[in-house]
N, C-alpha and C positions, 0 to 999 in steps of 0.2 A: 333406590328407594330410602327414603328417610327413616332413619333409627326406630324414629316414634313411630311412624307409619308400619314398618317391618314389624315392632313388637305388636300393634293392634293387629293385623292381618292376622298372626301368628298364635296369638293368644289362645289358652283353652278355653277361656268367655266368649269365643269371638261368634260361636253360635247361640249364645243367650240372647235373647230379644235385645234389642239398642235402646225402645223404651223402659224398658224394665231397669236397665244398667243407667239410663239417664236419672228417670226418677229415683232409683235409690241414692245416686251420687248427689243430686240436687236437694232432695228431702233431709238426708245426713248431714248437706253441708249448712243447711238453713238450721238445722238442731245446734249445731257448734256456733252459729251469727247470733243467734236469740239468747244464749244459754252464756251466762256469766260463772260456770263452774270450770275448773279447769280439769274436773274429772271426767267430765263426758268429753271434752276435747282430746284427753288424753286415750281413751276408751276407742275414740273413732280414729284415732292415728294409728293406733295398735292392729284397731280390726280391718282397716282399708290396707296396712302394710303385709299383714297377713294375707287377706284376700290375693293382692297382688303377688306376694311371693310362693304361696300353696296352690292356688287355683289358677291366676292368672299366667304363670309359670315364668314371671318378670327376672331375669338375671339379677341378683343380692346385687353384686359389685354395680350396675347399671341404676338400681333404683336407689342406692345410696348417691351416687351420684348426682342424679337428679333431684336429689333432698339437698344437695351441695348449694346447688345453683343459686336458690334465694337466700340462703342463710346471711350474705352480705347485708339485704334490704333489711331483714329480720333483725338482725343484732342491731343496726341503726337507728331502727326504730324503738326497740328495747332502750339503748342508750337515752334517746330523747326523752323516753318517758321517766326513767329512773332517775336522771339528774336534770337539775334546771340552775338557769342562771340567775342569781338576783343583784340587780344596780345597785339598790337603796343600802347606804353605808359602805359602799366599796364593791368592787365586783368581787359575787363570790359562785363558787360551785357548791351546790347543795343537793342531799337526796331529797327527795319527794316523798311526800305521807303514803307508807304502803309502795314505798317501791316498788321492791323484790317481787311482793304477790300482782302488781301490775305487769311487770315484766314477765313474771311466767306466765301469766296468764297469757300476754300475748305473743309468746313462744308456742306456748301449747295450740291457741286458738289456730296461728297461721299455718301451722305446719298439720294441724288435721284439717284444713281447709285445701290446702295442698295437695296433702293425701287422696282428697275427695276428687280433686281437678283429674290427678293422675289416673286413679282409677277408670274415670272414664276415657281420656284419651288414650290410656294404654290399652284398653281393652275395645275399643271403638272406634273403628276409621272413621275419618272424618265426613266420610260420605254419610255414613249410617246418622251418625250426628245430625247432618242438615236432615237426612229424613225424617227423625224424629222433629225436630224445629218446625218441618213442612208440616206434620201429622196437627202440630198444635197452634197451626196458623199463622206462625212468627211470619212479619212482612218480607216479599222476596227481596228486597234490598238489605234486608238484615240480613239473610242468608245469604247472598253473594256476596257481600262484604268478607262476611265470616270466611269464607272460602277462598275468597282471592288474598286475600291479609294472612291467611294460614298458608297458603301456598308460596305468596312472594315473602315471606319471613327466612322461610327453609332455603330460597333462590338466593334471596342476600348473604345468609351465613353460606353457603356453599361461595358462591362468587369471593367473597373476603376470605374464605380458607384458602382456596387456589391461589389466589394473589400476593397470599402472604408466603404460602408455600414456594410461589416463584420467585419470590423476593428474597426468603431465605436461602434459596440455592444458591442464589447471585450475590451472598455476603451483606443483604440489606441490612442486618441486625448486627453486624459483627461488634460495633460499637455503639455508645450512646448519640453520637452526631449522626450516624448513617442512621441510626434506629428512627431518628425524628422524621428524618428526610422522607423513609421508607414509609413509615406510618401516614405521614400528609398525604403522599402520594398514592396510598391504598384507600383514603378517605375521600379522595377526588375521584379517583375513576371507578372505584366502588359505586357510586349513584349513579355516574353515566352510562355504567355497564346494568346497573340492575334496571334502569330505565329502559336501557334497549333490549333487555331479555321480557320486559314487561309488556312493549311492543310487538315484540314477537309471538309472544302468548298470545296476546288478542286477537292478531291477524291468523293466528292457526285457529282461532276458537271461532272466528266470523267465517272462515273458509269452510269451517264443519256446519255451519247453518246455525251460530248462536246469535238469538236475537233478544238476550237480557236477562235468559233463565237457564242455569246447566241444567239437563234433566237426565236422570239416571235409573237404571233400571234395579229398582229393590228387589232382592231375593224373597223367596217366599218364606217369610218370618213365621214362628210360631211361638205364641204366646205360651206360660207353663205357668200353670196354675200353683205347684211347688215352689217356684220363686218369688211367686208373690207372696206366698204364706212367708216365705222366709224374710222376706222385704219389710213384711208388717212384723214380724215378732224382733228384727233388729231394731225399726223403729221404737217400736211399744217398750222396748227396753229400753232404749236413751231416753223416751218420754216419761218413764218410771222413774230414772235417777235426774231428770230435771225437775219433777214434780215433789222428790225428794230433797231436793238441795234448796228447790224455790230460789234460785236466783236465775236473772232473765235481765236481757236490755228490754226497753220500753218504758 
């Protein structure tokens, strides 16, 4: 079982109704998107991190590693915002107006949005997310694509890790020359193996009666009014800060 699925299935928030977690994550992320105030993004990031650590019981080291994954993309985006190239009068590297404020806003909004997504995926298994989307009348094509893409991404990663381990055992990365050759072989074999696993998965589904829709038996979820009240308080608090700051995109 993949580590994200394992955490989601073992989360202390697993028993919480998936629609409550879904609405809380999406509503909070929407507040981050429409707000232009770093304060709201910072509060959302701290709130989601607290819930994941102390309510969801996600290991601290694992959560920090997950936060480090998108760091390179966020930093590259920040550099593109802070610095600009001017051609007139010679090639010059200049700082954009309010560069550091915009860079800080980008970082806070990015990690706040990421924390909202992590709250959803680390507390809610993919089958329960699909269940919520089904209740929201999301087209079956989109739901099935989401499920298979999610599944095949992790198959892709596992195959790559297995090939890489096999190459390292055989000394494939002993020097730079061998590393380039091993990497090229990994890439070429990876897609073939991934395609083969995809065909096997589809064959297995068809043999079990798959006709274009994966049907799962949903457990008897119980909605909790206290959870909805807590969600309303949290969103109301963010809306209050949003109105106080008066900063928004639109």
